[in-house]
C-alpha positions, 0 to 999 in steps of 0.5 A: 500500500503506497497510501491509505485505502478507503473501502465503501461497502454496501449491505451484503457486498462481502465487507468482512471478507474484504477486510480479512483478505486485506489483512492477509494481503498485507503479510503476503506482500511483505513476505513477497518483498522480503520485509520483516513483519509480525502481528504487532504491526497490524491493527484491525478495529471493528465495532462489536466483539462478535464482528471481531470474532468473525473477522479473526475466524476468517483470517485464521482460515485464510492463513491456514490455507497458505500455511501448508509448505511455508514456515512464515505462514505457519509462524504467522498462524501460531501468533494470531492469538496475539494479533491486534484484532478487536473493538476500539475499547479493547484496542485502547485498553490494551495500549493503556495496559502496556504504557499506562503505568508509566503515566500513572494509569492503573493497569488493573482498571476494567470497563464496567457494565452499565449496572455498575457505573450508572448508580455512581453517575446518578449519585454524583450528579445529585451530589453535584447539584446539591453542592453547587448552588451557585451553578444551580441558580441560573440553570433553574431559570431555563430547566427543571431539576428532573430535566437537569438530572437527565441532561447530566446522566445522558451527557455522562453516558453518551456525549462526555467527550463532546461536552467536556470539549464544548464551547457554551453558546452565547446570547448571540452565536455566529452573528445570530441571536440565540433566542428571539427574546433577549432576556431568554437568550441571556439567561440561556447563555448563562445557563450554558456556561453553568451547565458545562462547569457543573458537568465538569465538576460532576465528571471529576467526582464521578471519575474519582469514585470509579477509580476507587472502585477500580472501574471505568466506562467505554468513553473513559478508556478512549479519553484516557488514551487520548489524554495520554497521547496529547499530554505525554510527548514521550508516550506519543513518541513511543506509540506514534508509528507503532502500527504500520497498518490500521484497519478500521471496520464499520467506520460509519459508526465512529466519532471524532474521538476515535478518529482523533486517537487513530490520527495521534497513533499514526506515524508518517509511514502508517497506512490506514484502511477505512471500511464502512457504508454511510447508508448503515450509520445508525448509531447517532444516539450513541454519538456516531458521526457519519460525517467522519466517514465522508471526511475520511473519503475526501482526505484519502482521495486528496492524498492520492490514496485508493477509494474502492467500492464494493458493489457486488451483492452476495446476499440477496435475490436479484428481484429483491435488489431491484426493489432496494436499488430503485427505492433507496436511490430515491430516498438518499441524497445524490452521489458522493460518499453519503449517496446510494449507488446501485449494487449488482446481483450475483449471476444466477443458476436455476433461480426463480424470478417470476414474482415480486420479492418485495411485499407491502403487507397492508392491514386496516387496523393492526400491523402486528396482525398483518405480519402474523397473517402473512407468516401463517399463509407462507409457512409449510409451503414450498418456496424458491430460496437462493444459496451461494455456491462457487464453481471449480474456478472459484466463481460465486453464483446464486443457485435456486433451491426449492424447499419448505418455509419454516417459522425460523426463516422469518425475522420481524424487525421493528424500530424500538421494543419500548412501550409494549411493542414486543409484547403486541407482536408476540401476542399476535403471533401466538394467537395464531399458533406461531412460535416466536421469541422477542430478542432484547426485551427489558426485564431480564430479572423479572422472567419467571425462569430467572426470578425463580432462581434469583429469589433464593438470594432474597430468601438467604438475605431474609428467610422470612420473605414469603414473597421470595419464597412463593416466587421460587416455589411457583417457578420452574425451580420447584414447580408447585401450583397455587393449590400446592402453595395453599396446602403448604401454608395450611400445614405450617400456618402457626407455631407455638411461641415461647410465651405460649402465643401463636406465631406465624411461620415463614413459607420456607419453614413450612416445608418440613411440616408437609405430610405424605399425600399433601402433593404429588410425589414428584413435587414433594421430592423437589420441594424437599430438595429445595429446602436441602439446598437452601439449608446448605447455602444458608450455612455459607451465605456469607462466604459465597459470592452471589454468582456462586450461590446461584451456581450451587442452587442451580446444580443442586436443583438440576435446574437446567434439566427442569427447564429443558423439559418445559422449554421446547424453544430453548429460550428459557434455557438460553436465559438461564445460561445468560444469567451466569454470563451476567453473574459477574455484574451481580458479584460487583453490584454491592458488598452485601447480599441485601444490597445485591437484592436491593439492586435487583429490585430496582432498575440497576440491571435494566440493560440486561435483556433476555437471551436470543436463541440464534440456533437452527434448533429453534423453529420460531419467528424472531422479533427484534430491533433493527439495531440488533439485526445489524450484521445479520441476514435472514431468508424472510424479513418483515419490516414492521411497525412502520407507523411508529411516531416520534415521541413528543418532547425534545432532548435536554441539550443540543451539540453542534460541531461547527462546519460539520467537520473537526471544528469546535463543539457548540453546546446549548441547553433547550429552554422551555420557550420555543425558539423562532425562525432566525435564531441560532437555537432554531437553526440547531433544532432544525439541524437536529431534526434533519440529522434525525430524518437522515438517520431514519432513512439509514435505519430503514435501509439496514432493516430492508437489506437484512433479507436474502429472499423475501421482504415484507413491509407492513402498512396500515391506515394512518389514524392520526397526523404527525411525524411518522418517519418510516411511514412517510418514506414508504408513502412513495411506494403506493397510490392510495385509493378513494376509500382509505380503508381499502388496500392501496395500489403499488405506485406504477414506478414499482410495477412488477417489483412490489406487490401489495398484499391485503392482509385484512382480507386474508383468512387469519387461519392462514388458509390462503391458497396460492396458484400452485397449491390444492385446497385440502381440508386444513387440519384444525388444532383447537386451543388445548388450554380449553381442556381444564382439569381444575374441576376434577376432585382430589382423588382424580388420577392422571392415567397413562396407557402403560398403567392400563396395559395388560402386560402389567409391570415394567419387568414383564415388558420386552426390553426397549419397549418402554414408552415415554410415559414410563419416564415423563409421568413417573414423578420425573426424578423418581426412577433413575435411568438404567445405563443400558436402556438403549430404547430411551437413547434411541428416542432421544436421537429420533426426537429431532427427526423431521423437525425443520426437515432434518433427516436421519442421515444429518443426525449422525451415524455409527461412524460419528455417533452424535450425542443428542443435546439432552442432559440425560444423554450423558448417562450413555457412553460411546459404546451405547451410542454406537450400538444404537446408531448401528440399528438406526443406520439401517433405517436411513432409506426406510419408507417411513423415515422418508415420510417423516423427513418430508412431512409438512409438519412434525410434532415431537413428544407431544403431550395430550390431556383429555378428561375421562369421567373423574380422571384425566387421560394423559399420553405423550406421542413420539411423533405426530406427522402431517402430510397432504392426506392428514395426520398420523401417529408414529411410535418408535419401539427399539425392538423387533416385531417379534416382540409385538404385543396387544399392550402396544396396540392398545397404547396406540388406540389410546393415543388415537382416542386422545388425538382424534378430535384435535388433529383432523383428519387423523388417519391412524397410528404406526408402530415402528419396530426399529430393529427389523424395520417392521411397521404395524398399522393401528386404527380406531374407526369411528364406529369402534370408539364407543366400544373402546370407551367401555374397554377403557372404563373397565381397564381403569376400574380393574387397575384401581382395584389392583393397585394405586397408580403409583408412579404411572398415575399422578394425583391431579 
């Protein structure tokens, strides 16, 4: 590189690959010319830790491809762990760790979570307001106390460097009055100066407090490095030119401070690579300055550097690019670094292109309903997707692939989750039977799976805290219901006091007084175990950190196993694991357990969001914000909630960089009185609104370019006037009809590119046939919550088919023929699994068969005996795995296996409960499989057909009886004997149902007379 390099990379144009390739090329050029170079000479800075990890992974792969016969590449590969590849704060922190001690900077200083520094900021802000009365007086003329506190807090967290460097706006700024009222202008100018003085005092106190705690924040690391480089010439001389190459990714999201640090570090021979896309700058609310991107490009061009544009899109279907190219070229300003140049699609092979890939999803009332109806109408249908491939010469192209659409293909992107938006979309989806999860909701510690476990901290701090005890006992940690809780309170309501009086007993102390038969055996065992765990922790609560307490509690309660059983989408399990990732924040939160609990009850941890489950195992729709989706891609994206409106109100202050460049920053508070045209304040407000509008264009662009195959954009009839940034931008796509309630039509300019879908007119059940599809009778699955067992008596039993089987005891059954009920209805932890129970292991492996189109071949083989991702699988060794896979390998081409793999819908381990007289019939079906004819039950037997018995046939009829009115049409059941591949069909015709009910009644009476249900029938 003879000069700097500027790479402008639109969405989907292979930016990460280009950066990684440039990194490796630097070494390749040096090796070719015989120059000495190592990983310490090259720094690569990116925006997030995830992006840094992806970059390092690509670089390692590229170096590995070259490391075969050249020792220089092998040495480079071995030194990659020491490479400077990371985020800007980790980059700055690493430099400070090296040279900071010579400048008096604590090398042990660490970047703290917001839960640590926000309380410090708030405390010092309040203290500063009290201790600086002289500064407070002019401030209160133009601002209230709450507004002032907000300005101090927001300024500390997001704009600290800019405010510390700002000049207060005077009564007249740039020859223009600050406000039309001279008195207000004078008061405002005085308040501006007072605020900057107050902010400096608060910031100094905050820094001192954080240094005593041994922590800093993101901006603190950067400011410390900048100040070190500016104030210590010897440090600057040592570091200047340290890096021969600096690569900056996501440069559109940088700011003046980060740019200044790079400028201070570069020497005369340092080359800088700037990489980014101005259209994807969406972090202005964090202080990003997109103008720095355009300024860097201009400087590279003027210094005879190289400007390179990546314009080949590797992500999206060509018809989708037709839309984004046309629409956003009209949205963004003309050419230049901030313009929108069209991108070029990859060559295609077998890619269908006959239909528009951009859909406007219109609904008269509800955008969430529009998204839900559209998803329901598509899932399960065949669709032509694109996938990247390369030929033998390394040329990349898009190939078409027809496959079924799954829920996991969809991502719903919205502007903000606040105000219950995430809940509304979740509810709309769930009302239509669509599995989903919302990524990034607030209230992490209020989630039941988290609160139930964390409440043990409250109990250890105060064993008499009945609210914490009830929270824990009703949560998945124990799993009691309200009736059980009432029974517990009844048993231990009072005890005799020393003075002969009656004292109320805390819930946790009621547990030892429970008697056999009070609650079901499985729940009783978990309840007693919880008390044992609590007692052990109570003895050592002062010796353990909060994270250690939670870990021991989770281990003692087998908590992750409990969650896995009730969590088909794995979101609860993911949140559980995230808790321990965040446990360090709990340890740092406060010195005592009571103070930790106090923090949990407040808002100190509000920045923690529920875990996202980015896994192929989860067939569910993702709902997330655009900012969370940045850097990701999805087959189908729905840009939703486009009618959002900007909330009323204004920020507490304005910051403006003079000339939009590197000049000084001008600061002003926002007074109560509105400024009129012709004033400096009005100009600043106008400029702020213009910048906000440009940011919304870029945010809409980022949302729309996450899609690879299909883009949906929701629209609704505007109900009120006012600024609706996205809706206003999208208005150019449609022509409204005479009746505003009718669906609009696509604008003629987008004919053949955009299709309007009237979701208001679609059947909410999702039965919206396409031209390619037949119109069969759609299966109807009613809400199983309508089956309410609450009215059953205390003596009611949960009856499984194995308890009624003619074979009697488990020991009388053929090995491996045990059903799921024997395990899942047996009081859960009552009976340990036998290590040689290969039937259970086979069931665990086959659970994933057919889900999401998974084939048996993809799950493993005897040569690679994949262990199922269930904790119970840990009870089996490799020998057992190979033994089971040796059987399953022979079935990979079996007709029934193929039917399951290609089924339109598969439900696994599906529990059905149906009242029968005074009792409940309970069954858990191995597989429910739907094809174009209807539903079938499939039950696996790890045995050969010679072991077939009347008991197995009865079990299948039992399942058919439970499911026949829920899954229509139900065609029957199939017993699949895995060892010899035999299939036995079982039917229960309508005319035989009455006779089967009589047989059921007789079997139940006989079983009740023979014994109590024990572990196979559980008290209701």
